[in-house]
N, C-alpha and C positions, 0 to 999 in steps of 0.2 A: 681245077678243084681236084685236090690229091685224095686218093683213097686210103681211107683209114682200116689197117689191118686189123680183122677181129679174130679172136681165139676162144676156144670152150673152156671153161673153168672144170676141173675134173671132180670138183666137190658138189659144186651148186649145179652144175649144166648150164649155166647162164652163158651166153656169147657177149663177150666185152671187147672194147678197144685193148690192143695188145699192151698198151702203157699203163692199164688199170690192173694188169694182172702180173704175177711173180713166175719166172720159170725156174722149174726145177730140173735138173738135167742128170742123167746117167753117164759118166763118161765112158770112153773106151777101155779104160782100165778097169771099170766094174764101181767105182765109187759115186757116192751120189750128193750132190752139192747145190746150193742156191745160186742160179746165175743171173746176177744183177744186171749184166751189160745186155743179156739175151742174144749172145753169139757165141756161147761156149760149144766147143765140139762134143757131139754125143746126142743120145735120144733125150728128148726133153718134152715136159709137159707143162701146162699153165694152171695156177691157183689164184682165184681172187685174193686180194689184199685185204682181209678182214678176218678178226679171231673166230668168227661164227665159221667160216669157210674153213680154216685151218683144223677147228675141231671136228666138223664133219668128214674131212679127209682122215684124220687120224681114225674116228670111230669106223669108218667104212674102209679104212686101209685102201684108199683109193690111189695115193702115191705108190705104194706097193705095186698094185695092179698094173698101174698105168706105165711104170718102168721096169715091171718084170723082174723085181728084185726086193730083198727086204731093206726098209729104211730104217736107220738107227732112229732110236728117241730123240737123241740130241738134235735131230734136224727138225722136228716139230718145235723144240724149245727155241731153236734159231730161227724159226719161221716168225713167232711170236714176236721179235723184234722188228718185223717189217709191217705188222698191223697198222691200219690206219685209225 
């Protein structure tokens, strides 16, 4: 039996399987982007693939705090495309 990797959503605080979450990464150059592959180099954080989680993260500035940088508004618009 294979172990399922679990990660915590920064918006809701739920622990979910890694494949149900979306990774957002701050690259070594300082830019913030969505990491679809889950393997990009840099400091990453996870968020649940739901519009409610995206809105909550935006309201709490959870991504900004987790990545210790300011996140552009365009990233939240881009996240909406990944909502289930």
